C-alpha positions as CSV (number, residue, x, y, z in Angstrom):
1,M,-1.8,-6.4,1.4
2,A,-2.9,-2.8,1.9
3,P,-1.0,-0.1,0.1
4,R,1.3,2.1,2.0
5,R,-0.4,5.2,3.4
6,I,1.0,8.3,5.1
7,E,0.7,8.0,8.9
8,E,0.8,10.9,11.4
9,D,3.1,9.0,13.9
10,Y,6.5,7.8,12.9
11,S,6.6,4.3,11.6
12,P,9.5,2.2,10.2
13,R,7.2,1.7,7.1
14,D,7.8,5.4,6.4
15,Y,11.3,4.3,5.2
16,E,10.3,1.4,2.9
17,F,10.9,2.1,-0.7
18,P,10.6,0.0,-3.9
19,E,13.8,-1.6,-5.2
20,L,14.4,-1.4,-9.0
21,Y,16.3,-4.2,-10.7
22,S,17.1,-4.2,-14.4
23,E,19.2,-5.9,-17.0
24,L,20.8,-2.4,-17.3
25,G,21.9,-2.5,-13.6
26,A,25.7,-2.4,-13.0
27,G,26.0,-5.3,-10.6
28,G,26.2,-5.3,-6.8
29,K,22.8,-6.4,-5.4
30,C,21.0,-8.6,-7.9
31,I,18.0,-10.9,-8.2
32,W,17.4,-13.8,-10.5
33,V,14.0,-14.1,-12.2
34,D,12.4,-17.4,-13.1
35,E,9.8,-16.3,-15.6
36,A,8.2,-19.7,-16.1
37,G,7.9,-20.3,-12.3
38,G,6.7,-16.8,-11.5
39,K,9.3,-16.3,-8.8
40,Y,12.5,-14.3,-8.2
41,Y,15.5,-15.3,-6.0
42,R,18.3,-13.5,-4.2
43,D,20.7,-16.3,-5.1
44,P,21.7,-17.4,-8.6
45,C,19.5,-20.1,-10.2
46,E,19.8,-22.1,-13.4
47,D,17.8,-20.8,-16.4
48,C,17.0,-17.5,-14.6
49,I,17.4,-14.0,-15.8
50,K,19.8,-11.9,-13.8
51,L,18.7,-8.3,-13.0
52,C,20.8,-5.9,-10.9
53,M,19.8,-3.0,-8.8
54,M,19.9,0.4,-10.2
55,P,18.9,3.8,-8.8
56,Y,15.2,4.3,-9.2
57,E,15.8,7.8,-10.5
58,Q,17.7,6.4,-13.5
59,A,14.6,4.5,-14.7
60,W,13.4,7.7,-16.5
61,M,14.7,7.5,-20.1
62,K,16.4,4.1,-19.5
63,I,13.6,1.7,-18.6
64,V,10.8,3.8,-20.2
65,D,10.9,5.4,-23.6
66,P,8.6,8.5,-23.2
67,V,8.2,8.9,-27.0
68,K,7.0,5.4,-27.7
69,A,5.4,5.2,-24.2
70,E,6.7,1.7,-23.6
71,I,9.1,-0.3,-21.4
72,T,12.5,-0.7,-23.1
73,A,14.4,-3.1,-20.8
74,K,13.6,-6.0,-18.6
75,A,13.0,-4.8,-15.0
76,A,11.5,-5.9,-11.8
77,L,10.3,-3.6,-9.0
78,V,10.3,-5.3,-5.6
79,I,7.5,-3.6,-3.6
80,P,7.7,-3.8,0.2
81,W,4.0,-3.1,0.8
82,E,3.0,-5.8,-1.7
83,G,4.6,-8.5,0.6
84,R,7.9,-8.0,-1.3
85,R,6.3,-9.3,-4.5
86,A,8.0,-7.9,-7.7
87,L,6.2,-6.3,-10.6
88,Y,8.1,-7.7,-13.6
89,L,8.2,-5.4,-16.7
90,K,9.2,-6.7,-20.1
91,P,10.3,-4.6,-23.2
92,G,7.5,-3.6,-25.5
93,V,4.8,-3.3,-22.7
94,K,2.9,-0.1,-23.3
95,V,2.6,2.5,-20.5
96,K,0.3,5.4,-20.0
97,L,2.4,8.3,-18.8
98,I,0.8,10.9,-16.5
99,E,2.8,13.9,-15.4
100,A,2.7,15.4,-11.9
101,Y,4.5,18.7,-11.8
102,G,4.2,21.7,-9.4
103,I,5.7,23.4,-6.5
104,D,4.9,20.4,-4.3
105,V,3.5,16.9,-5.3
106,S,1.9,14.8,-2.6
107,H,1.6,11.2,-3.8
108,V,-1.6,9.3,-2.9
109,S,-1.3,6.3,-5.1
110,F,1.9,4.1,-5.1
111,E,3.6,1.4,-7.1
112,G,1.7,-1.8,-7.4
113,E,-1.8,-0.2,-6.8
114,R,-4.7,-0.9,-9.1
115,V,-6.3,2.4,-10.2
116,G,-9.4,3.4,-12.0
117,P,-10.4,6.4,-14.1
118,R,-11.3,8.5,-11.0
119,T,-8.5,7.3,-8.7
120,V,-6.4,10.1,-7.2
121,L,-2.8,9.7,-8.1
122,A,-1.5,12.9,-6.4
123,Y,-2.3,16.3,-5.2
124,V,-0.3,19.1,-6.8
125,L,0.4,22.5,-5.4
126,T,0.6,25.0,-8.3
127,G,2.7,28.1,-8.6
128,K,-0.5,30.1,-7.9
129,G,-0.9,28.3,-4.6
130,E,-3.9,26.2,-5.8
131,T,-4.2,22.5,-5.1
132,R,-5.0,20.4,-8.1
133,T,-6.2,16.8,-8.0
134,L,-4.4,14.5,-10.5
135,R,-6.5,11.5,-11.4
136,A,-5.5,8.3,-13.3
137,G,-8.0,8.8,-16.2
138,E,-8.1,5.0,-16.9
139,E,-7.8,1.6,-15.4
140,G,-4.4,0.1,-14.8
141,I,-1.6,-0.6,-12.3
142,V,0.9,1.9,-11.2
143,A,4.1,0.3,-12.4
144,L,6.6,3.1,-11.7
145,I,6.6,6.6,-10.4
146,L,9.4,8.1,-12.4
147,T,11.4,11.2,-11.3
148,D,12.9,13.7,-13.7
149,L,15.5,15.5,-11.6
150,S,16.6,17.8,-14.5
151,E,14.0,20.3,-13.4
152,A,13.5,22.1,-10.1
153,P,11.1,21.2,-8.6
154,P,11.4,17.7,-9.9
155,R,8.8,16.4,-12.3
156,Y,7.1,13.1,-11.5
157,V,5.6,10.8,-14.1
158,Y,3.3,8.0,-13.2
159,A,3.7,5.0,-15.6
160,L,0.5,2.9,-15.7
161,I,0.3,-0.5,-17.3
162,R,-2.7,-2.5,-18.2
163,E,-3.7,-5.2,-15.7
164,E,-3.3,-7.9,-18.3
165,D,0.3,-6.8,-18.9
166,A,1.2,-7.1,-15.2
167,I,3.4,-10.0,-14.3
168,W,3.7,-10.5,-10.5
169,L,6.7,-12.5,-9.2
170,E,6.6,-14.1,-5.7
171,P,9.8,-14.1,-3.6
172,G,11.5,-17.5,-3.7
173,Q,13.4,-19.2,-0.9
């Protein structure tokens, strides 16, 4: 499935966002992950791992340790433009963190996309009014686009994982 792209005309796809589920989630909407079967379910299943929805903005510092540059809790990101497949993240998986910070950040690459060293992640408008191109710098998959809301304007951090560390889960019935 093609990644989500910005369109000039209104589209319902403009309002599709990834859903983050984690073992740190507080309940409410949950999914159950069957690691061995490579699927996730909306209803409880035997021998499955329960992950509950949490605000995406809370992933920074909870799901990702920026000092160790690794995933710290089991999480699954259900991505609408990937056919609702989920990218399953396990503790210990290393991430490459790439910061996008400026007056305005226009995202070009989104969650679930495979990127290469020259792939544009975002365009950043600096305080001097210059537009900078932020590139991935290496190969990988955009696992998360983290948001640090403690600053204004917010700081975005792309978390890339190696393709061999990516575990894709198909939606189950």
